[in-house]
N, C-alpha and C positions, 0 to 999 in steps of 0.2 A: 513214411511221409504221407501217403494217401489216407492212412488211418487217422492221422492228426487233422487233416483237412475235413474228413467226414465227421469227426467228432466236433470240430469247430462249427460246421454247418448245422449239426443237430442242436448244439448249444444255442446258436443264434435263433433257430426256429423256436426252441423252447422259450427263450427270453421274449421273443416277439409275441408268442401266444400268451405268456403270463402277463405281459404288458397290456395286450388287448383285453384280456379278461379283467384286469384291474381297472382299466379305463371304463369298460362297460359297467362295472359294478359301482364306480364312483364318477358320475358325470360332472361333478363340480371341478374335477381335475383338468378337464378339457380346456384348451386355450380359449379364452374369451376375447372377442374382437373389441378393440377400443373404438368408440364412435368417432367418426371424422370431425365433428365439431369440437369434441374434447381434444383431439390431436391438434386442431388449429389453435384452440385456446392455449394449449401447452406451448406451442411454437411461438405464439404471440407473446406469452408471458416470458419465455426464455429470451426473446429478442428485446423486450422492454428491460429485463434485468441486465442484459449485456450492454444496452445503451446507457443505463444508469451507472453501471460500473465504469464504462468509458468516460462518461461525463464527470464522474467523481475524480478520476485520475487527471482529466484535463483541468478541472478546478484546482486540484492539489498542486499540479505543476505550475499553474499561473500564480497561485497563492505563495508558493515557495519562491518563485521568481520575484514577485513584488516584495516579499520579505527580504530577499537578498539585496534588492535595490535600496530598500529603506535602511537596512543595516549599513550599507556602503555610505549612504548620505549621513547617517548618524556618526559614522567613523570620521568622515571628512569634517563635520562640524566639531567633533571633539578634538581632532588634531588642530584645527584652527583656534579653538578656545584654549587649548594647552599652550600654544605658542603665545597667544595674547596674555594668558596668565603668567607665563614665564617672563614676558616683557614687563608686566606690571610688578612682579616680584623684584625684578632687577631694578626697576625705577624706585621701588620702596627701599631696597637695600642701599641704593645710592643716597637717597634722602636721609635715611637713618644715619649712615656713616657721615654725611655732611653735618647733620645736627650734632652728632657725638664729637666731631672734630671742632665744631664751633664752641661747644660747651667746654671742651678741654682747653682750648686756647683762651677762652674768656676767663676760665678759672685760674690761669697762671698769671 
C-alpha cells in the first residue's frame, strides 16, 4: 500500500511539473481576467434580456386572455343569432304552409 501512495505522489509531482513547464512555454494559455466594465455590461445585458422575456410572456398572457374574452363574446352573439334565425325560419315555414293551404283550398 505505501508503494502505491508513493507512486501516486510522484505521478502528481511529475504532472504538476509538466503543467508548469507547458504554461511557461505558452503564456497565452494563462487565464485572462475579464475587465470589470465588461462584466457589468454582461450583467446589464443579461438583466435586460430577462426583463424582455418576462415582458413578452406578460404580453402573451394578456393577449391570450383578451382573445378568450373575444371568442366568448363571439360565441354568445352567434348563439343569439342562431336562435333568432331559428325563429325566423319557423315563421317562414308557417307562412309557406299557410300559403300552400290557401292555394289548395282555393283550387278546390
